[in-house]
C-alpha positions, -999 to 999 in steps of 0.1 A, spaced: -384 -522 282 -394 -492 303 -398 -458 284 -404 -425 299 -410 -387 284 -412 -353 302 -433 -337 273 -473 -341 278 -471 -323 241 -454 -353 225 -486 -373 230 -521 -377 220 -547 -384 249 -580 -378 233 -604 -408 241 -576 -421 269 -595 -438 297 -582 -432 333 -581 -467 346 -569 -454 378 -566 -422 398 -543 -417 428 -522 -388 451 -488 -398 456 -472 -372 478 -476 -341 460 -483 -357 426 -512 -366 408 -507 -400 392 -532 -408 363 -532 -445 349 -543 -441 314 -551 -466 286 -552 -461 251 -531 -430 244 -504 -423 215 -468 -415 212 -464 -388 186 -436 -390 164 -419 -356 180 -418 -379 214 -384 -381 221 -388 -422 235 -406 -432 202 -382 -446 176 -402 -454 151 -410 -419 135 -445 -421 132 -473 -421 159 -476 -451 182 -503 -467 204 -497 -470 239 -521 -493 254 -514 -482 291 -491 -456 305 -490 -432 335 -496 -393 336 -479 -378 364 -482 -339 371 -455 -336 397 -456 -311 428 -489 -301 411 -513 -274 424 -547 -266 407 -552 -231 396 -588 -238 382 -612 -261 377 -642 -257 358 -672 -280 349 -695 -276 320 -726 -287 341 -747 -255 340 -778 -255 317 -799 -228 299 -818 -221 271 -809 -199 247 -832 -173 246 -832 -165 204 -825 -202 193 -841 -223 221 -811 -245 222 -799 -261 255 -766 -245 262 -738 -261 290 -722 -232 305 -689 -237 329 -689 -226 362 -658 -228 387 -656 -258 411 -649 -247 444 -613 -254 457 -626 -281 483 -637 -300 456 -610 -300 431 -595 -331 447 -625 -355 443 -629 -343 405 -594 -350 394 -594 -383 412 -629 -392 395 -616 -387 360 -630 -412 334 -622 -400 303 -594 -379 288 -603 -355 260 -574 -333 259 -541 -330 278 -512 -299 270 -488 -283 286 -471 -248 283 -448 -225 300 -463 -190 311 -442 -165 336 -417 -194 344 -443 -218 354 -454 -253 338 -493 -254 332 -506 -284 322 -543 -280 309 -565 -312 313 -600 -317 298 -617 -348 309 -651 -364 318 -658 -372 354 -669 -411 359 -706 -421 363 -720 -396 337 -703 -364 350 -697 -336 335 -670 -324 311 -644 -306 333 -615 -287 327 -585 -280 353 -555 -262 351 -527 -271 369 -495 -257 380 -465 -281 383 -428 -286 386 -427 -314 357 -448 -337 340 -437 -375 334 -452 -401 316 -443 -437 314 -450 -471 294 -441 -499 286 -446 -508 249 -456 -495 216 -477 -528 203 -483 -506 166 -495 -476 150 -519 -450 164 -555 -455 151 -550 -421 129 -520 -435 115 -537 -470 105 -563 -454 90 -538 -436 66 -519 -469 59 -537 -499 70 -509 -523 59 -480 -505 75 -472 -517 110 
């Protein structure tokens, strides 16, 4: 069976791996491994967070508003600790950064002034820096085929409940 959801906030994609990234027309398409459909996901009939081993995340008709990379390093003058600071990535590098994503740390959506904004936090492949992208989209679509079991954080709460 094929499942679909238009609500990005109905998913926990922390630590999901980006297995494939592509552009399809004006859409960005990330094929992810190891996401979790939360109980509020309308397509999740189980009432608990469920593991989704493979899914696609599609911000439709997206436009990058901003893309930050945390790659600038400096020493804090007081503590001496090394800090990473964000810097804006120039527009000509946005496409490569989004297509070079390797691991998702956060993915949320919100409405602002009538626009759907998607916030993605991710690492770039090959040991690249942590990056944060803000995309304006017409919609977001998630699709997957199976719920093989509970999400890892549900398993910790009830190890024998499947």
